[in-house]
C-alpha positions in Angstrom: 0.2 0.0 0.0 1.3 3.3 -1.0 1.7 6.3 1.5 2.4 10.0 1.0 3.6 12.0 4.2 1.3 14.9 5.3 4.4 17.1 4.5 4.5 16.1 0.9 0.9 15.8 0.2 0.5 19.5 -1.0 3.3 19.0 -3.7 1.7 15.2 -4.8 -1.6 16.9 -5.1 -0.3 19.1 -7.8 0.4 16.0 -10.3 -2.3 14.9 -12.9 -4.6 12.4 -11.7 -3.1 9.8 -14.1 0.3 10.5 -12.5 -1.0 10.3 -9.2 -2.6 6.6 -10.1 0.6 5.6 -11.6 2.6 6.6 -8.6 0.0 4.9 -6.3 -0.4 1.7 -7.9 3.2 1.3 -7.6 2.9 0.8 -3.5 5.7 3.2 -2.6 6.3 5.1 0.4 6.8 8.7 -0.2 8.0 10.9 2.7 10.4 13.3 1.1 10.3 15.4 -2.2 13.4 13.4 -3.1 11.2 10.2 -2.9 8.8 11.5 -5.2 11.8 12.8 -7.7 13.0 8.9 -7.6 9.6 7.5 -8.5 8.9 10.1 -11.1 12.5 9.2 -12.7 11.9 5.7 -12.6 8.4 6.3 -14.6 10.1 8.3 -17.1 13.0 5.9 -17.7 10.2 3.2 -17.8 8.5 5.0 -20.7 11.6 6.1 -22.8 12.7 2.3 -22.7 
């Protein structure tokens, strides 16, 4: 189950619905902006590959 920290939630909510769904389906734990950036980089790398 995915988790987004309360501190990160405002930034997370600025993403598109599709992108948020993609992130949450991964079952990741997002505590910091760096965690979010890492997941976004993985998504980009997968879409390019």
